[in-house]
FIDOTOR-638757 format. One line per 8 residues: number of its first residue (from 1); their letters; for each residue x, y, z of N, C-alpha, C, O. Coordinates in steps of 0.05 Angstrom, whole numbers, m for minus. Atoms other than C-alpha are relative to their C-alpha. Example, Ala and Ser with C-alpha at 12.3 -4.5 7.8 and 13.67 -1.06 7.14 Angstrom:
<votors>
1> AS> 18,m24,0,246,m90,156,18,24,0,39,24,13 | m16,m24,m1,273,m21,143,m15,22,14,m5,44,18
</votors>
This chain:
<votors>
1> XXXXXXXX> 20,m24,1,m2,0,m1,20,21,5,39,21,21 | m8,m24,m6,17,70,m13,5,14,23,m13,14,40 | 2,m14,m30,42,111,43,17,29,m12,38,36,m23 | m4,m28,4,31,184,40,15,17,26,7,12,48 | m10,m7,m22,76,227,84,m14,36,6,1,55,6 | 9,m24,m3,23,291,97,m2,12,26,12,3,44 | m3,m21,m21,12,340,147,m21,m18,29,m43,m29,29 | 19,18,m14,m8,307,211,m23,15,16,m19,39,16
9> XXXXXXXX> 14,2,m23,m65,312,261,12,24,19,32,19,33 | 0,m25,m21,m61,377,300,11,30,m8,7,50,4 | m9,m20,11,m25,424,254,m15,12,m25,m21,m3,m43 | 23,m14,14,m68,475,212,9,14,m27,33,17,m30 | m4,m12,21,m68,508,151,4,38,m2,2,52,m22 | m15,m28,m12,m44,579,180,23,6,m14,41,m10,m18 | m32,m8,15,10,614,143,3,13,16,m15,25,29 | m17,m8,m17,70,637,183,17,13,m19,18,14,m44
17> XXXXXXXX> m16,m24,12,125,687,184,30,m14,m4,49,3,m5 | m27,11,m2,187,641,181,6,0,m27,m8,m8,m45 | m16,0,28,240,654,122,m2,m26,m12,m7,m47,1 | m7,30,21,248,600,64,23,m3,10,41,13,15 | m23,10,m6,291,547,85,7,m9,27,26,m24,31 | 7,1,m27,277,546,158,m11,m18,10,m35,m22,6 | 3,31,m11,278,481,196,m16,1,21,m20,m22,29 | 15,m6,m13,230,511,251,m21,m24,2,m22,m41,20
25> XXXXXXXX> 18,10,10,170,482,218,8,m22,6,m4,m35,24 | m4,29,m3,205,420,214,8,m15,30,13,m39,32 | m3,8,m32,216,412,292,m25,m5,3,m31,m27,10 | 32,m4,m16,132,436,306,m4,m28,m13,m11,m48,1 | 19,27,19,112,380,255,12,m23,22,m4,m37,34 | m4,15,m18,158,338,299,m9,m6,28,m19,m27,37 | 18,1,m26,134,349,361,m26,m5,m5,m35,m20,12 | 38,m5,0,59,353,345,0,m36,m6,m15,m53,5
33> XXXXXXXX> m2,36,11,78,277,310,4,m17,32,m9,m35,43 | m8,22,m32,113,251,381,m21,4,3,m35,m9,m11 | 20,m6,m17,58,280,419,m36,m15,m5,m55,m20,10 | 26,11,6,1,252,373,6,m34,8,m9,m49,19 | m14,28,2,39,186,374,9,m13,24,20,m35,24 | m4,6,m29,47,183,450,m30,4,8,m38,m3,30 | 22,0,m24,m23,200,458,m14,20,12,m38,21,15 | 2,m17,m18,m15,263,498,1,29,m12,13,47,0
41> XXXXXXXX> m1,m29,10,m24,324,457,m19,16,10,m15,40,14 | 17,m22,m13,m91,346,489,6,1,31,m12,9,46 | m1,m2,m31,m59,339,562,37,11,m5,53,2,11 | m25,m13,m8,14,383,544,m3,32,m9,m19,41,m25 | m7,m31,m7,32,455,554,21,2,m17,35,m18,m14 | m25,m9,1,89,490,512,m1,27,2,m17,44,m5 | m7,m30,m22,122,545,551,26,12,m33,45,m1,m43 | m3,m12,28,140,597,481,12,23,10,m4,39,20
49> XXXXXXXX> m5,m23,m11,191,652,500,m10,19,m31,m29,19,m47 | m1,m30,26,208,717,447,17,m12,m20,35,m26,m11 | m20,9,16,243,697,395,m12,m15,m27,m37,m14,m26 | 9,11,13,233,656,327,m24,m21,13,m48,m18,10 | 17,25,m12,205,592,365,m30,18,m3,m47,8,m18 | 25,m14,m6,144,644,378,m15,m3,m23,m40,m5,m23 | 18,m18,31,125,659,305,m17,m30,m2,m41,m28,m4 | 20,16,0,99,590,303,m29,m14,17,m41,m35,13
57> XXXXXXXX> 24,m1,m16,43,596,353,m15,6,m11,m10,25,m25 | 26,3,12,m25,589,327,4,m20,m22,m15,m23,m36 | m5,9,24,4,546,275,m17,m37,m2,m25,m50,m20 | m9,22,m10,m1,481,317,m28,m4,17,m38,18,23 | 21,4,m22,m64,454,365,17,m6,24,7,m23,39 | m10,0,m38,m18,455,432,1,24,13,13,45,8 | m6,m33,m11,m34,499,482,27,8,14,44,m6,25 | m28,m8,m10,18,544,500,m7,22,18,m28,35,22
65> XXXXXXXX> m1,m22,m20,43,591,551,15,23,m11,38,16,m17 | m23,m15,11,76,657,523,17,13,27,8,26,45 | m14,m17,m18,136,677,563,19,18,m4,24,20,m28 | m17,m16,4,190,732,577,34,m8,m17,41,m30,m7 | m18,3,14,254,726,536,23,m13,19,34,m4,39 | m15,17,m15,295,669,557,m5,m12,27,15,m21,39 | 11,6,m22,250,648,619,m22,m19,m3,m40,m20,14 | 8,26,11,222,585,582,m6,m19,26,m28,m25,37
73> XXXXXXXX> m7,21,m28,251,539,642,m14,6,22,m27,m11,36 | 8,m4,m24,232,575,693,m40,m3,4,m55,m13,21 | 32,1,4,155,587,667,m12,m26,1,m35,m27,10 | 3,28,11,155,506,647,4,m2,29,m15,6,43 | m4,5,m24,187,491,716,m34,4,21,m47,m14,31 | 18,m16,m15,132,533,751,m34,m20,m2,m49,m28,16 | 25,8,12,71,502,710,6,m23,2,m14,m36,7 | 2,30,m8,101,431,718,m9,m7,34,m24,m26,41
81> XXXXXXXX> 5,3,m18,99,439,785,m30,5,19,m36,m5,41 | 25,m5,m7,30,467,795,m16,m15,m9,m37,m17,3 | 19,12,10,2,420,746,15,m29,m4,8,m40,m25 | m11,26,4,42,354,749,m10,m22,m16,4,m41,m24 | 13,20,26,m10,316,702,10,13,m29,12,3,m52 | m4,m8,36,7,357,647,38,6,m15,55,22,m10 | m28,m8,16,70,351,598,3,20,m8,m7,32,m27 | m15,m28,16,105,407,591,31,2,m5,52,m4,6
89> XXXXXXXX> m28,m10,17,152,430,544,1,24,m6,m20,36,m10 | m13,m29,m1,197,497,538,19,m6,m28,41,m18,m29 | m8,m2,26,212,503,465,10,37,m8,m3,57,m12 | m7,m19,5,256,555,454,33,0,m27,38,m20,m41 | m10,m4,17,314,588,410,32,m10,23,35,m17,46 | m29,3,m22,396,580,430,3,23,16,11,23,39 | m10,m29,m9,401,653,440,m14,m4,31,m2,1,52 | 18,m13,m15,339,652,483,16,m16,19,28,m5,38
97> XXXXXXXX> m5,15,m19,360,593,516,24,m5,22,23,m12,46 | m27,m1,m16,435,596,534,14,23,3,37,23,11 | m9,m35,m4,446,676,537,m14,7,10,m2,7,32 | 18,m18,m9,392,710,561,m15,m23,18,m25,m17,40 | 7,22,m22,370,651,595,12,m24,8,0,m43,18 | m22,20,m15,425,610,614,m4,m11,21,m6,m36,24 | 5,15,m24,412,609,686,m22,m15,10,m22,m32,27 | 32,15,m7,337,590,685,6,m32,m14,0,m53,m4
105> XXXXXXXX> m1,33,8,361,531,632,19,m22,15,18,m47,16 | m22,15,m20,416,510,676,m19,m8,21,m24,m32,23 | 11,8,m32,377,509,745,m16,m16,m10,m14,m40,m4 | 15,23,6,327,477,713,5,m27,2,m7,m40,19 | m12,19,0,366,419,694,8,m11,28,1,m33,36 | m10,13,m22,400,413,758,m15,m11,27,m9,m24,47 | 22,2,m26,336,413,800,m8,m20,m10,m15,m37,6 | 12,27,0,313,359,759,m32,10,m15,m47,m7,m24
113> XXXXXXXX> 26,m5,4,251,392,740,m16,m19,m24,m4,m27,m44 | 19,19,14,194,351,707,m8,21,m24,m22,41,m21 | m3,m25,18,203,388,639,13,m8,m25,34,m17,m15 | m11,2,31,228,375,568,2,30,m18,m13,44,m32 | m12,m23,14,271,428,543,9,m3,m31,33,m9,m34 | m4,m3,22,271,432,467,17,31,m11,7,54,m13 | m17,m29,8,324,485,442,13,m6,m30,28,m25,m35 | 1,m10,37,330,503,364,28,7,6,34,23,24
121> XXXXXXXX> m28,m15,4,406,512,349,7,6,m26,20,m10,m40 | m15,m7,28,419,550,286,17,11,1,27,18,m21 | m29,m9,5,483,579,314,1,33,m2,22,45,m5 | 6,m33,m1,454,657,315,m25,9,14,m43,m4,24 | 37,m13,m13,396,701,341,m11,5,m30,1,13,m51 | 6,2,29,348,695,287,m28,27,2,m25,45,m15 | 22,m18,0,284,742,299,9,27,3,m5,43,m9 | m2,m17,m18,322,798,338,25,12,m19,35,33,m12
129> XXXXXXXX> m10,m17,9,369,812,280,37,m18,m15,58,m9,m25 | m25,13,8,423,757,263,32,6,22,54,2,14 | m19,3,m18,466,770,332,12,m23,6,0,m44,5 | m21,16,m5,528,735,353,m25,m18,25,m45,m9,36 | 13,7,m18,502,683,398,15,m21,20,39,m17,18 | m21,21,m19,534,623,454,6,m23,m28,28,m34,m27 | m6,18,13,533,575,396,6,7,m26,2,m11,m44 | m10,m10,27,556,614,336,31,m7,m2,47,3,14
137> XXXXXXXX> m25,11,16,618,584,304,18,17,m2,12,40,m8 | m27,m16,m4,693,607,313,m3,5,m33,m8,m14,m48 | m3,m15,29,696,654,243,m23,10,m12,m22,24,m32 | 22,m1,3,625,656,242,m9,22,m1,m11,30,23 | 12,m25,2,596,725,220,m17,5,11,m36,m8,4 | 25,m1,8,546,754,246,m4,37,m1,16,50,m9 | 3,m18,m2,513,825,255,17,19,27,18,44,29 | m7,m15,m28,547,841,326,31,m9,m14,46,7,m3
145> XXXXXXXX> m19,2,3,616,814,292,12,m28,3,1,m44,18 | 0,22,8,654,756,273,14,m19,27,32,m6,38 | m2,8,m21,666,701,335,28,m7,m6,34,m23,m24 | m21,13,m10,737,696,355,7,m7,31,4,8,50 | m13,19,m26,766,648,412,4,17,24,m2,11,47 | m20,m18,m17,801,702,447,m17,19,4,m11,29,26 | 14,m22,m5,752,753,448,m29,m2,11,m42,12,27 | 28,4,m10,685,717,453,m9,m27,9,m32,m33,13
153> XXXXXXXX> m8,31,m13,705,643,476,m8,m7,m26,m9,4,m48 | 14,27,18,676,584,442,m20,m4,m11,m32,17,m19 | 30,6,7,617,558,420,m1,m25,25,16,m41,34 | 12,11,m26,571,530,478,m5,m22,m5,m26,m18,m18 | 12,23,11,558,454,462,m14,0,40,1,m5,59 | 11,9,m27,506,452,532,m11,m37,m2,m19,m44,20 | 7,22,m4,487,379,521,19,m15,16,15,m31,35 | m27,7,m13,559,367,537,0,m5,26,5,m26,38
161> XXXXXXXX> m6,m12,m24,558,407,598,m28,m19,17,m24,m33,37 | 21,14,m19,491,376,627,5,m25,7,m3,m33,29 | m10,26,m11,521,307,625,8,m7,24,5,m28,36 | m10,0,m20,557,331,679,m16,m5,23,m7,m17,42 | 19,m9,m21,498,345,722,m18,m29,6,m29,m42,m12 | 20,25,m7,460,284,762,m29,m3,m7,m37,m25,m14 | 28,m1,m2,385,303,758,m6,m6,m35,m19,m27,m37 | 6,6,28,377,299,677,m3,m20,m9,16,m34,m17
169> XXXXXXXX> 10,36,11,343,236,656,8,m5,m24,20,m27,m25 | 4,4,24,347,244,578,17,29,m10,9,51,m3 | m14,m11,8,402,283,543,16,m4,m29,37,m15,m33 | m13,1,32,417,290,465,m6,23,m12,m17,42,m1 | m7,m18,14,429,325,404,m5,m10,m29,10,m28,m38 | 9,8,29,396,316,332,4,21,m16,18,41,m12 | m12,m19,31,395,350,262,m27,m2,m9,m41,m21,m5 | 28,m2,20,333,375,219,10,9,m23,1,28,m36
177> XXXXXXXX> m13,m9,31,378,377,161,m10,m20,m26,m10,m9,m48 | 8,23,24,354,313,112,m15,m19,20,m18,m20,45 | 15,13,m14,311,264,119,15,m19,18,1,m21,38 | m17,23,m21,361,209,161,1,15,13,m15,3,27 | m3,m14,m17,369,262,204,m23,9,18,m23,14,42 | 29,m6,m10,294,277,212,m2,m15,15,m4,m9,39 | 13,27,m13,280,205,229,17,5,22,5,10,43 | m11,1,m27,332,208,279,m9,22,22,m10,14,45
185> XXXXXXXX> 14,m23,m21,302,278,318,m17,m10,4,m22,m11,28 | 26,10,m15,237,246,319,5,m20,23,m10,m19,42 | 5,22,m17,256,188,359,16,12,19,3,17,39 | m11,m21,m26,305,226,406,m24,23,5,m22,31,28 | 18,m23,m13,248,281,415,m25,m22,12,m34,m18,35 | 16,16,m20,198,223,434,10,m16,23,m6,m24,39 | m12,19,m22,244,182,482,11,26,17,16,18,39 | 12,m16,m16,251,256,513,m21,7,17,m19,9,41
193> XXXXXXXX> 28,m5,m2,180,270,517,m10,m34,24,m24,m35,45 | 7,17,m13,174,203,544,13,m1,25,m1,m6,45 | m18,3,m29,231,205,602,m15,16,16,m17,6,38 | 25,m2,m6,176,253,622,m16,m7,12,m18,m10,36 | 29,20,m1,116,223,617,2,m17,13,m18,m23,27 | m4,33,m15,148,156,647,3,2,16,m10,m8,34 | m19,6,m21,195,173,689,m9,34,26,m9,38,51 | 3,m18,m19,179,238,717,34,23,m2,43,38,15
201> XXXXXXXX> m32,m13,m1,251,269,698,0,21,m21,m18,26,m37 | m2,m24,20,282,328,661,15,m17,m25,33,m34,m24 | m14,5,27,296,318,587,11,23,m15,m3,43,m14 | m7,m20,18,336,364,540,5,m8,m25,19,m28,m23 | m11,12,18,347,352,470,m6,31,m21,m27,45,m25 | m7,m18,18,379,403,420,m1,m11,m23,10,m32,m30 | 12,2,33,351,409,347,23,23,m15,23,47,m10 | m19,m13,18,412,430,293,m23,6,m23,m36,m12,m34
209> XXXXXXXX> 17,m7,22,370,482,244,23,17,m14,46,25,m11 | m12,m22,20,377,521,184,0,32,7,m12,40,26 | 13,m28,m3,376,594,181,17,9,m14,39,18,m8 | m14,m13,20,390,613,115,5,26,m4,27,33,m14 | m3,m27,m9,371,687,130,22,12,6,33,28,m9 | m21,m16,m19,423,706,184,24,m28,m9,45,m26,4 | m24,9,11,471,656,154,16,7,m28,39,0,m34 | m8,m7,29,475,687,81,7,m16,m14,23,m11,m32
217> XXXXXXXX> m3,16,19,473,627,52,m30,m14,m12,m49,m16,3 | 20,m3,m1,423,607,8,m8,m30,6,11,m46,10 | 4,24,m11,379,543,25,9,m22,m8,16,m41,5 | m12,25,12,398,501,m29,29,m8,5,41,m26,m8 | m33,1,m1,473,508,m2,m9,m7,32,4,m28,35 | m2,7,m23,457,496,69,4,m30,15,19,m34,34 | m16,35,m4,463,416,77,21,m1,m8,34,m17,6 | m27,8,m5,528,419,53,13,19,22,28,9,38
225> XXXXXXXX> m18,m18,m22,554,481,98,m7,m15,30,10,m24,46 | 1,17,m29,523,449,160,16,m27,2,33,m32,19 | m23,27,5,555,380,140,22,0,12,33,m13,30 | m32,2,m8,618,407,138,9,26,21,32,31,28 | m8,m19,m24,615,464,189,m3,m3,29,13,m2,47 | 19,m1,m26,557,455,243,8,m30,9,14,m34,33 | m3,27,m20,567,379,256,19,m7,5,20,m27,19 | m28,11,m10,637,373,263,2,19,31,17,7,46
233> XXXXXXXX> 2,m17,m26,631,425,328,m22,m14,16,m19,m18,40 | 18,6,m20,564,397,349,m10,m27,m12,m25,m27,m31 | m4,25,4,566,319,346,m29,m7,3,m38,4,23 | 22,10,m4,495,287,341,m1,m29,20,19,m44,20 | 10,20,m13,468,232,386,m13,3,34,m19,23,48 | 4,m12,m32,450,219,455,13,m4,17,23,m26,19 | m25,6,m12,493,235,509,m2,m13,28,15,m26,41 | 7,18,m31,451,213,573,m31,m11,m8,m49,3,m17
241> XXX> 30,13,m2,390,164,573,m10,m15,23,6,m26,38 | 10,5,m18,341,143,619,m13,m25,m6,m25,m39,11 | 12,27,11,318,84,575,26,m28,3,21,m51,m5
</votors>
């Protein structure tokens, strides 16, 4: 029987403001599919801060809570404590989670909050204008300068840092670059959500994403760029698992 891969239940036909070639929508589709597969979309809340992540609000049928810039992990922690029966996700960008909100992100993990944190790592600030973020690569240009280790430090590899903490149950990094990576990303997403849902533990998953506009690279060339430049710095895989 012919299989057709279409729009999953829970995603509507509203237009979004994402740039051509952006893979934020791929992430949203995988999240919705994972929630559908696990049968928990109706009891899930996504905490979404300011940034490109918020552009997807209204595009999918999952309850959402708007957060201040960088504070999604803090809001998710509070929501989960008050509503432990609800599956609580934080959906953030790398600048939001690892710069503006690094304290909230780190300490939620260290406390072992019953939340799943999903971070889109595209090595740049997206919505606010292409500024340097903690994940910007060495030599990568941004609107606030070119990253040089001696001046601005090295790219932050947050999943590797979280592995040193005792509380997190699941930590992984995946990519949204092509079908083989996307299939793996969905597998990791489901494990992260299950870690919270079935074991009541903290989970963190980082999703490597294209940002053609702020990279200054045509969408058709992003896969080659990412495989040659991004993956050597940010290897994909499971770093800590409770399964």
